[in-house]
N, CA, C and O atoms as a GROMACS GRO file, in nm:
protein
  508
    1MET      N    1   9.250  10.223  10.090
    1MET     CA    2   9.094  10.160  10.102
    1MET      C    3   8.987  10.234  10.129
    1MET      O    4   8.874  10.199  10.162
    2SER      N    5   9.051  10.390  10.103
    2SER     CA    6   8.892  10.490  10.152
    2SER      C    7   8.796  10.486  10.048
    2SER      O    8   8.677  10.519  10.056
    3LEU      N    9   8.855  10.446   9.955
    3LEU     CA   10   8.739  10.493   9.892
    3LEU      C   11   8.612  10.356   9.809
    3LEU      O   12   8.517  10.373   9.732
    4ALA      N   13   8.684  10.207   9.882
    4ALA     CA   14   8.584  10.152   9.842
    4ALA      C   15   8.449  10.113   9.859
    4ALA      O   16   8.382  10.032   9.795
    5HIS      N   17   8.411  10.210   9.991
    5HIS     CA   18   8.308  10.184  10.013
    5HIS      C   19   8.179  10.285   9.869
    5HIS      O   20   8.061  10.268   9.840
    6ALA      N   21   8.280  10.375   9.822
    6ALA     CA   22   8.170  10.474   9.706
    6ALA      C   23   8.182  10.369   9.588
    6ALA      O   24   8.214  10.415   9.479
    7GLY      N   25   8.160  10.232   9.597
    7GLY     CA   26   8.146  10.154   9.419
    7GLY      C   27   8.305  10.150   9.392
    7GLY      O   28   8.314  10.083   9.289
    8TRP      N   29   8.394  10.177   9.419
    8TRP     CA   30   8.547  10.132   9.412
    8TRP      C   31   8.544   9.993   9.388
    8TRP      O   32   8.547   9.964   9.508
    9ARG      N   33   8.542   9.892   9.337
    9ARG     CA   34   8.562   9.747   9.346
    9ARG      C   35   8.725   9.724   9.365
    9ARG      O   36   8.766   9.608   9.351
   10ALA      N   37   8.803   9.811   9.392
   10ALA     CA   38   8.923   9.769   9.394
   10ALA      C   39   8.983   9.910   9.378
   10ALA      O   40   8.958   9.998   9.295
   11THR      N   41   9.110   9.904   9.533
   11THR     CA   42   9.210  10.069   9.592
   11THR      C   43   9.295   9.979   9.625
   11THR      O   44   9.276   9.874   9.686
   12LYS      N   45   9.425  10.040   9.568
   12LYS     CA   46   9.540  10.004   9.647
   12LYS      C   47   9.616  10.155   9.666
   12LYS      O   48   9.595  10.254   9.596
   13GLU      N   49   9.690  10.147   9.755
   13GLU     CA   50   9.814  10.237   9.788
   13GLU      C   51   9.968  10.220   9.745
   13GLU      O   52  10.035  10.139   9.808
   14ILE      N   53  10.014  10.279   9.662
   14ILE     CA   54  10.119  10.279   9.610
   14ILE      C   55  10.223  10.421   9.582
   14ILE      O   56  10.209  10.527   9.521
   15ARG      N   57  10.340  10.353   9.667
   15ARG     CA   58  10.479  10.448   9.680
   15ARG      C   59  10.604  10.419   9.591
   15ARG      O   60  10.682  10.330   9.561
   16LEU      N   61  10.573  10.551   9.568
   16LEU     CA   62  10.663  10.584   9.402
   16LEU      C   63  10.836  10.659   9.469
   16LEU      O   64  10.839  10.774   9.515
   17LYS      N   65  10.906  10.610   9.465
   17LYS     CA   66  11.034  10.705   9.453
   17LYS      C   67  11.038  10.734   9.326
   17LYS      O   68  10.958  10.679   9.251
   18LYS      N   69  11.125  10.820   9.282
   18LYS     CA   70  11.130  10.917   9.107
   18LYS      C   71  11.188  10.787   9.076
   18LYS      O   72  11.244  10.697   9.140
   19ASP      N   73  11.141  10.820   8.904
   19ASP     CA   74  11.140  10.748   8.816
   19ASP      C   75  11.148  10.573   8.851
   19ASP      O   76  11.202  10.496   8.771
   20GLU      N   77  11.093  10.529   8.967
   20GLU     CA   78  11.026  10.435   9.002
   20GLU      C   79  10.913  10.385   8.931
   20GLU      O   80  10.812  10.455   8.946
   21LEU      N   81  10.894  10.240   8.825
   21LEU     CA   82  10.778  10.223   8.745
   21LEU      C   83  10.675  10.145   8.814
   21LEU      O   84  10.711  10.082   8.914
   22GLU      N   85  10.583  10.141   8.785
   22GLU     CA   86  10.497  10.077   8.852
   22GLU      C   87  10.393   9.996   8.743
   22GLU      O   88  10.316  10.065   8.675
   23LYS      N   89  10.392   9.876   8.731
   23LYS     CA   90  10.302   9.816   8.643
   23LYS      C   91  10.216   9.703   8.680
   23LYS      O   92  10.235   9.612   8.760
   24VAL      N   93  10.119   9.730   8.604
   24VAL     CA   94   9.980   9.671   8.637
   24VAL      C   95   9.910   9.590   8.526
   24VAL      O   96   9.862   9.635   8.423
   25MET      N   97   9.913   9.488   8.559
   25MET     CA   98   9.831   9.441   8.420
   25MET      C   99   9.704   9.409   8.439
   25MET      O  100   9.644   9.354   8.532
   26ILE      N  101   9.661   9.470   8.298
   26ILE     CA  102   9.511   9.465   8.326
   26ILE      C  103   9.422   9.346   8.270
   26ILE      O  104   9.384   9.369   8.155
   27ASN      N  105   9.375   9.211   8.329
   27ASN     CA  106   9.321   9.140   8.259
   27ASN      C  107   9.177   9.128   8.190
   27ASN      O  108   9.102   9.190   8.265
   28SER      N  109   9.106   9.079   8.086
   28SER     CA  110   8.971   9.071   8.080
   28SER      C  111   8.906   8.995   7.938
   28SER      O  112   8.896   9.021   7.818
   29GLU      N  113   8.878   8.910   8.009
   29GLU     CA  114   8.827   8.796   7.887
   29GLU      C  115   8.920   8.751   7.776
   29GLU      O  116   8.895   8.729   7.658
   30GLY      N  117   9.057   8.742   7.859
   30GLY     CA  118   9.133   8.593   7.738
   30GLY      C  119   9.217   8.779   7.710
   30GLY      O  120   9.319   8.757   7.645
   31SER      N  121   9.209   8.908   7.732
   31SER     CA  122   9.343   8.961   7.676
   31SER      C  123   9.421   9.044   7.826
   31SER      O  124   9.391   9.052   7.944
   32GLN      N  125   9.504   9.082   7.764
   32GLN     CA  126   9.598   9.125   7.871
   32GLN      C  127   9.676   9.292   7.843
   32GLN      O  128   9.772   9.306   7.767
   33ARG      N  129   9.622   9.386   7.907
   33ARG     CA  130   9.698   9.526   7.897
   33ARG      C  131   9.775   9.562   8.005
   33ARG      O  132   9.760   9.529   8.122
   34LEU      N  133   9.865   9.638   7.952
   34LEU     CA  134   9.997   9.638   8.033
   34LEU      C  135   9.999   9.808   8.064
   34LEU      O  136  10.040   9.882   7.975
   35LEU      N  137   9.939   9.881   8.238
   35LEU     CA  138   9.923   9.983   8.261
   35LEU      C  139  10.084  10.021   8.304
   35LEU      O  140  10.155   9.928   8.342
   36THR      N  141  10.128  10.129   8.298
   36THR     CA  142  10.228  10.177   8.371
   36THR      C  143  10.259  10.328   8.421
   36THR      O  144  10.179  10.408   8.371
   37PHE      N  145  10.351  10.384   8.502
   37PHE     CA  146  10.277  10.457   8.569
   37PHE      C  147  10.440  10.506   8.628
   37PHE      O  148  10.525  10.417   8.631
   38ARG      N  149  10.474  10.622   8.666
   38ARG     CA  150  10.626  10.683   8.778
   38ARG      C  151  10.581  10.865   8.737
   38ARG      O  152  10.509  10.943   8.675
   39TRP      N  153  10.696  10.843   8.834
   39TRP     CA  154  10.667  11.036   8.870
   39TRP      C  155  10.805  11.061   8.849
   39TRP      O  156  10.887  10.998   8.916
   40THR      N  157  10.854  11.177   8.732
   40THR     CA  158  10.980  11.254   8.712
   40THR      C  159  11.005  11.378   8.826
   40THR      O  160  11.110  11.397   8.888
   41LEU      N  161  10.910  11.437   8.833
   41LEU     CA  162  10.937  11.571   8.918
   41LEU      C  163  10.892  11.579   9.025
   41LEU      O  164  10.831  11.475   9.051
   42TYR      N  165  10.888  11.677   9.132
   42TYR     CA  166  10.782  11.716   9.276
   42TYR      C  167  10.896  11.849   9.229
   42TYR      O  168  11.018  11.836   9.214
   43GLN      N  169  10.839  11.937   9.218
   43GLN     CA  170  10.802  12.085   9.249
   43GLN      C  171  10.739  12.192   9.224
   43GLN      O  172  10.735  12.227   9.106
   44ASN      N  173  10.683  12.264   9.311
   44ASN     CA  174  10.623  12.401   9.331
   44ASN      C  175  10.513  12.287   9.364
   44ASN      O  176  10.428  12.274   9.276
   45GLU      N  177  10.502  12.218   9.455
   45GLU     CA  178  10.370  12.130   9.504
   45GLU      C  179  10.277  12.028   9.414
   45GLU      O  180  10.167  11.978   9.438
   46ARG      N  181  10.368  12.017   9.300
   46ARG     CA  182  10.316  11.954   9.160
   46ARG      C  183  10.408  11.882   9.085
   46ARG      O  184  10.506  11.931   9.029
   47LEU      N  185  10.378  11.771   9.085
   47LEU     CA  186  10.412  11.605   9.047
   47LEU      C  187  10.429  11.551   8.896
   47LEU      O  188  10.343  11.487   8.835
   48VAL      N  189  10.533  11.582   8.856
   48VAL     CA  190  10.534  11.520   8.702
   48VAL      C  191  10.449  11.375   8.639
   48VAL      O  192  10.556  11.328   8.599
   49VAL      N  193  10.388  11.311   8.615
   49VAL     CA  194  10.387  11.168   8.594
   49VAL      C  195  10.393  11.087   8.480
   49VAL      O  196  10.286  11.130   8.438
   50PHE      N  197  10.418  11.029   8.418
   50PHE     CA  198  10.422  10.941   8.320
   50PHE      C  199  10.334  10.846   8.294
   50PHE      O  200  10.328  10.772   8.392
   51ARG      N  201  10.264  10.813   8.211
   51ARG     CA  202  10.198  10.722   8.197
   51ARG      C  203  10.147  10.654   8.069
   51ARG      O  204  10.087  10.718   7.983
   52THR      N  205  10.179  10.489   8.058
   52THR     CA  206  10.182  10.431   7.928
   52THR      C  207  10.061  10.324   7.934
   52THR      O  208  10.069  10.227   8.011
   53PHE      N  209   9.952  10.345   7.851
   53PHE     CA  210   9.857  10.230   7.824
   53PHE      C  211   9.836  10.230   7.660
   53PHE      O  212   9.842  10.318   7.575
   54ASP      N  213   9.806  10.076   7.655
   54ASP     CA  214   9.782  10.088   7.515
   54ASP      C  215   9.814  10.125   7.367
   54ASP      O  216   9.747  10.140   7.265
   55GLY      N  217   9.977  10.138   7.405
   55GLY     CA  218  10.037  10.223   7.328
   55GLY      C  219  10.052  10.378   7.336
   55GLY      O  220  10.119  10.429   7.246
   56ILE      N  221  10.000  10.457   7.430
   56ILE     CA  222   9.956  10.607   7.441
   56ILE      C  223  10.028  10.635   7.560
   56ILE      O  224   9.969  10.648   7.667
   57VAL      N  225  10.159  10.647   7.548
   57VAL     CA  226  10.198  10.756   7.624
   57VAL      C  227  10.134  10.895   7.638
   57VAL      O  228  10.116  10.970   7.541
   58ALA      N  229  10.095  10.929   7.783
   58ALA     CA  230  10.081  11.053   7.838
   58ALA      C  231  10.142  11.113   7.964
   58ALA      O  232  10.182  11.046   8.059
   59GLN      N  233  10.145  11.271   7.956
   59GLN     CA  234  10.242  11.273   8.072
   59GLN      C  235  10.076  11.402   8.162
   59GLN      O  236  10.006  11.487   8.107
   60HIS      N  237  10.076  11.346   8.323
   60HIS     CA  238  10.026  11.452   8.357
   60HIS      C  239  10.072  11.539   8.484
   60HIS      O  240  10.159  11.499   8.561
   61ILE      N  241  10.015  11.646   8.497
   61ILE     CA  242  10.079  11.723   8.598
   61ILE      C  243   9.984  11.754   8.745
   61ILE      O  244   9.905  11.847   8.759
   62LEU      N  245   9.999  11.703   8.793
   62LEU     CA  246   9.942  11.638   8.949
   62LEU      C  247   9.954  11.742   9.098
   62LEU      O  248  10.063  11.754   9.153
   63ALA      N  249   9.885  11.780   9.129
   63ALA     CA  250   9.877  11.840   9.281
   63ALA      C  251   9.759  11.784   9.355
   63ALA      O  252   9.652  11.763   9.298
   64LYS      N  253   9.786  11.753   9.524
   64LYS     CA  254   9.718  11.682   9.582
   64LYS      C  255   9.637  11.869   9.660
   64LYS      O  256   9.676  11.985   9.676
   65ASN      N  257   9.479  11.764   9.690
   65ASN     CA  258   9.440  11.862   9.760
   65ASN      C  259   9.392  11.980   9.621
   65ASN      O  260   9.408  12.098   9.653
   66HIS      N  261   9.347  11.962   9.501
   66HIS     CA  262   9.324  12.064   9.404
   66HIS      C  263   9.260  11.988   9.261
   66HIS      O  264   9.260  11.867   9.280
   67HIS      N  265   9.220  12.014   9.160
   67HIS     CA  266   9.117  11.957   9.086
   67HIS      C  267   9.228  11.888   9.001
   67HIS      O  268   9.188  11.784   8.949
   68ASN      N  269   9.352  11.917   8.976
   68ASN     CA  270   9.415  11.836   8.891
   68ASN      C  271   9.526  11.731   8.964
   68ASN      O  272   9.646  11.716   8.943
   69GLN      N  273   9.389  11.635   9.103
   69GLN     CA  274   9.523  11.566   9.187
   69GLN      C  275   9.507  11.373   9.107
   69GLN      O  276   9.544  11.263   9.150
   70SER      N  277   9.430  11.418   8.973
   70SER     CA  278   9.424  11.211   8.942
   70SER      C  279   9.376  11.247   8.806
   70SER      O  280   9.324  11.351   8.763
   71PHE      N  281   9.408  11.133   8.748
   71PHE     CA  282   9.398  11.170   8.570
   71PHE      C  283   9.311  10.993   8.565
   71PHE      O  284   9.326  10.915   8.659
   72ARG      N  285   9.259  10.971   8.490
   72ARG     CA  286   9.134  10.867   8.462
   72ARG      C  287   9.161  10.786   8.354
   72ARG      O  288   9.159  10.840   8.243
   73ILE      N  289   9.190  10.655   8.362
   73ILE     CA  290   9.241  10.608   8.259
   73ILE      C  291   9.080  10.485   8.204
   73ILE      O  292   9.028  10.405   8.283
   74LYS      N  293   9.032  10.507   8.047
   74LYS     CA  294   8.909  10.414   8.051
   74LYS      C  295   8.964  10.240   7.953
   74LYS      O  296   9.025  10.200   7.854
   75LEU      N  297   8.894  10.200   8.061
   75LEU     CA  298   8.877  10.040   7.997
   75LEU      C  299   8.828  10.005   7.932
   75LEU      O  300   8.876   9.899   7.890
   76ALA      N  301   8.689  10.054   7.860
   76ALA     CA  302   8.640  10.008   7.744
   76ALA      C  303   8.598  10.143   7.666
   76ALA      O  304   8.634  10.254   7.707
   77SER      N  305   8.532  10.128   7.568
   77SER     CA  306   8.442  10.257   7.539
   77SER      C  307   8.297  10.227   7.483
   77SER      O  308   8.220  10.318   7.453
   78THR      N  309   8.272  10.124   7.473
   78THR     CA  310   8.115  10.012   7.572
   78THR      C  311   8.181   9.948   7.619
   78THR      O  312   8.296   9.904   7.625
   79VAL      N  313   7.969   9.944   7.706
   79VAL     CA  314   7.991   9.825   7.789
   79VAL      C  315   7.810   9.738   7.735
   79VAL      O  316   7.707   9.803   7.713
   80PRO      N  317   7.820   9.620   7.728
   80PRO     CA  318   7.672   9.534   7.720
   80PRO      C  319   7.645   9.559   7.790
   80PRO      O  320   7.597   9.664   7.748
   81LYS      N  321   7.613   9.562   7.938
   81LYS     CA  322   7.539   9.534   8.027
   81LYS      C  323   7.470   9.686   8.118
   81LYS      O  324   7.357   9.705   8.163
   82SER      N  325   7.574   9.761   8.117
   82SER     CA  326   7.542   9.872   8.192
   82SER      C  327   7.546  10.021   8.105
   82SER      O  328   7.576  10.032   7.986
   83LEU      N  329   7.524  10.080   8.155
   83LEU     CA  330   7.583  10.263   8.085
   83LEU      C  331   7.721  10.327   8.148
   83LEU      O  332   7.754  10.441   8.117
   84LYS      N  333   7.796  10.250   8.235
   84LYS     CA  334   7.875  10.283   8.331
   84LYS      C  335   7.990  10.236   8.253
   84LYS      O  336   7.986  10.114   8.237
   85ILE      N  337   8.101  10.299   8.194
   85ILE     CA  338   8.243  10.284   8.115
   85ILE      C  339   8.329  10.225   8.254
   85ILE      O  340   8.316  10.302   8.349
   86PRO      N  341   8.387  10.144   8.273
   86PRO     CA  342   8.483  10.100   8.336
   86PRO      C  343   8.616  10.182   8.353
   86PRO      O  344   8.689  10.201   8.255
   87PHE      N  345   8.635  10.211   8.425
   87PHE     CA  346   8.796  10.333   8.396
   87PHE      C  347   8.869  10.270   8.553
   87PHE      O  348   8.798  10.225   8.642
   88ILE      N  349   9.048  10.281   8.564
   88ILE     CA  350   9.127  10.348   8.631
   88ILE      C  351   9.114  10.481   8.675
   88ILE      O  352   9.110  10.574   8.595
   89LEU      N  353   9.107  10.501   8.830
   89LEU     CA  354   9.165  10.642   8.884
   89LEU      C  355   9.272  10.632   8.941
   89LEU      O  356   9.286  10.561   9.041
   90ILE      N  357   9.370  10.704   8.886
   90ILE     CA  358   9.494  10.750   8.979
   90ILE      C  359   9.507  10.828   9.035
   90ILE      O  360   9.506  10.930   8.965
   91LYS      N  361   9.534  10.863   9.216
   91LYS     CA  362   9.528  10.983   9.275
   91LYS      C  363   9.665  10.996   9.348
   91LYS      O  364   9.746  10.922   9.404
   92PHE      N  365   9.644  11.168   9.309
   92PHE     CA  366   9.802  11.202   9.388
   92PHE      C  367   9.745  11.212   9.549
   92PHE      O  368   9.638  11.260   9.586
   93LYS      N  369   9.838  11.158   9.619
   93LYS     CA  370   9.725  11.188   9.787
   93LYS      C  371   9.833  11.250   9.876
   93LYS      O  372   9.799  11.296   9.985
   94VAL      N  373   9.988  11.256   9.828
   94VAL     CA  374  10.079  11.315   9.938
   94VAL      C  375  10.216  11.315   9.895
   94VAL      O  376  10.249  11.202   9.859
   95PHE      N  377  10.283  11.376   9.888
   95PHE     CA  378  10.412  11.388   9.886
   95PHE      C  379  10.543  11.423  10.004
   95PHE      O  380  10.535  11.524  10.073
   96ASP      N  381  10.686  11.307  10.020
   96ASP     CA  382  10.641  11.242  10.132
   96ASP      C  383  10.841  11.309  10.103
   96ASP      O  384  10.924  11.239  10.044
   97HIS      N  385  10.871  11.443  10.158
   97HIS     CA  386  10.964  11.459  10.117
   97HIS      C  387  11.073  11.374  10.226
   97HIS      O  388  11.139  11.304  10.150
   98GLU      N  389  11.106  11.358  10.321
   98GLU     CA  390  11.209  11.284  10.414
   98GLU      C  391  11.230  11.129  10.289
   98GLU      O  392  11.334  11.068  10.266
   99LYS      N  393  11.118  11.106  10.240
   99LYS     CA  394  11.159  10.979  10.148
   99LYS      C  395  11.143  11.018  10.049
   99LYS      O  396  11.090  10.922   9.995
  100ASN      N  397  11.149  11.094   9.975
  100ASN     CA  398  11.154  11.145   9.860
  100ASN      C  399  11.056  11.049   9.786
  100ASN      O  400  11.104  10.978   9.698
  101GLU      N  401  10.945  11.042   9.810
  101GLU     CA  402  10.814  10.948   9.743
  101GLU      C  403  10.688  10.979   9.727
  101GLU      O  404  10.633  11.030   9.825
  102ALA      N  405  10.623  10.961   9.627
  102ALA     CA  406  10.470  11.008   9.623
  102ALA      C  407  10.396  10.903   9.622
  102ALA      O  408  10.427  10.797   9.567
  103LEU      N  409  10.269  10.932   9.698
  103LEU     CA  410  10.154  10.804   9.748
  103LEU      C  411  10.090  10.848   9.669
  103LEU      O  412  10.070  10.965   9.636
  104PHE      N  413  10.042  10.724   9.621
  104PHE     CA  414   9.923  10.760   9.515
  104PHE      C  415   9.808  10.640   9.557
  104PHE      O  416   9.836  10.552   9.639
  105GLU      N  417   9.668  10.649   9.486
  105GLU     CA  418   9.578  10.536   9.529
  105GLU      C  419   9.490  10.496   9.396
  105GLU      O  420   9.418  10.585   9.352
  106LEU      N  421   9.491  10.366   9.326
  106LEU     CA  422   9.501  10.388   9.271
  106LEU      C  423   9.355  10.294   9.281
  106LEU      O  424   9.362  10.197   9.357
  107MET      N  425   9.218  10.317   9.206
  107MET     CA  426   9.109  10.320   9.232
  107MET      C  427   9.078  10.275   9.069
  107MET      O  428   9.112  10.343   8.972
  108LEU      N  429   8.989  10.115   9.058
  108LEU     CA  430   8.905  10.071   8.939
  108LEU      C  431   8.790  10.051   9.018
  108LEU      O  432   8.754  10.012   9.129
  109ARG      N  433   8.730  10.113   8.864
  109ARG     CA  434   8.553  10.144   8.912
  109ARG      C  435   8.511  10.033   8.735
  109ARG      O  436   8.548  10.039   8.617
  110ASP      N  437   8.420   9.948   8.816
  110ASP     CA  438   8.384   9.840   8.631
  110ASP      C  439   8.270   9.755   8.796
  110ASP      O  440   8.288   9.701   8.905
  111ASP      N  441   8.193   9.786   8.731
  111ASP     CA  442   8.023   9.764   8.867
  111ASP      C  443   8.024   9.652   8.752
  111ASP      O  444   7.938   9.573   8.791
  112ASP      N  445   8.084   9.593   8.612
  112ASP     CA  446   7.997   9.417   8.575
  112ASP      C  447   8.108   9.334   8.603
  112ASP      O  448   8.086   9.216   8.580
  113GLU      N  449   8.253   9.368   8.657
  113GLU     CA  450   8.380   9.339   8.675
  113GLU      C  451   8.377   9.202   8.590
  113GLU      O  452   8.354   9.081   8.595
  114MET      N  453   8.431   9.348   8.478
  114MET     CA  454   8.482   9.252   8.352
  114MET      C  455   8.633   9.276   8.388
  114MET      O  456   8.708   9.225   8.304
  115PHE      N  457   8.676   9.319   8.457
  115PHE     CA  458   8.853   9.354   8.437
  115PHE      C  459   8.938   9.286   8.606
  115PHE      O  460   8.863   9.292   8.703
  116VAL      N  461   9.030   9.248   8.623
  116VAL     CA  462   9.098   9.218   8.706
  116VAL      C  463   9.270   9.262   8.711
  116VAL      O  464   9.358   9.223   8.634
  117LEU      N  465   9.277   9.317   8.781
  117LEU     CA  466   9.451   9.375   8.804
  117LEU      C  467   9.511   9.333   8.858
  117LEU      O  468   9.484   9.316   8.977
  118LYS      N  469   9.642   9.286   8.795
  118LYS     CA  470   9.740   9.260   8.847
  118LYS      C  471   9.869   9.299   8.888
  118LYS      O  472   9.954   9.299   8.799
  119TYR      N  473   9.898   9.325   8.979
  119TYR     CA  474  10.056   9.481   9.032
  119TYR      C  475  10.179   9.324   9.013
  119TYR      O  476  10.201   9.239   9.099
  120LEU      N  477  10.232   9.332   8.889
  120LEU     CA  478  10.326   9.312   8.870
  120LEU      C  479  10.477   9.335   8.955
  120LEU      O  480  10.553   9.241   8.977
  121ASN      N  481  10.506   9.480   8.997
  121ASN     CA  482  10.609   9.474   9.107
  121ASN      C  483  10.596   9.400   9.236
  121ASN      O  484  10.699   9.379   9.298
  122GLU      N  485  10.426   9.340   9.308
  122GLU     CA  486  10.416   9.267   9.417
  122GLU      C  487  10.543   9.135   9.392
  122GLU      O  488  10.627   9.083   9.466
  123GLU      N  489  10.497   9.115   9.217
  123GLU     CA  490  10.538   8.934   9.146
  123GLU      C  491  10.696   8.966   9.195
  123GLU      O  492  10.737   8.901   9.291
  124ASP      N  493  10.769   9.047   9.144
  124ASP     CA  494  10.891   9.033   9.154
  124ASP      C  495  10.950   9.070   9.273
  124ASP      O  496  11.073   9.072   9.268
  125VAL      N  497  10.880   9.114   9.422
  125VAL     CA  498  10.953   9.138   9.522
  125VAL      C  499  10.916   8.959   9.594
  125VAL      O  500  10.978   8.897   9.680
  126ASN      N  501  10.800   8.923   9.521
  126ASN     CA  502  10.800   8.845   9.614
  126ASN      C  503  10.845   8.678   9.518
  126ASN      O  504  10.789   8.570   9.539
  127GLU      N  505  10.919   8.695   9.451
  127GLU     CA  506  10.971   8.551   9.352
  127GLU      C  507  11.108   8.587   9.439
  127GLU      O  508  11.210   8.519   9.424
   0.00000   0.00000   0.00000
């Protein structure tokens, strides 16, 4: 929750082990879109992350405390009320060698409050 004061509408810390899939449903005005991401390799202080959104698969190589520590996903191409395009930012924060897991921070920037995030992994655990 470290950046909530800086204009982020929602933030969440996510811990993932290798190949553990994070699933986030993005709801907006009756439509649902699925974002998934996972990491597959941590080597030389770099983390390889795969993500899928809107049928597009992408790979990112992230490093903490570096300009390549995060990736951004635009949620809309145009916005009627404002000039700010809503997006999700996923930031690599730290790698825990003992637990072999990566810590991410997922942040939503959505000034017009058009999007709602639903973390599907939490539902799986609670059922």
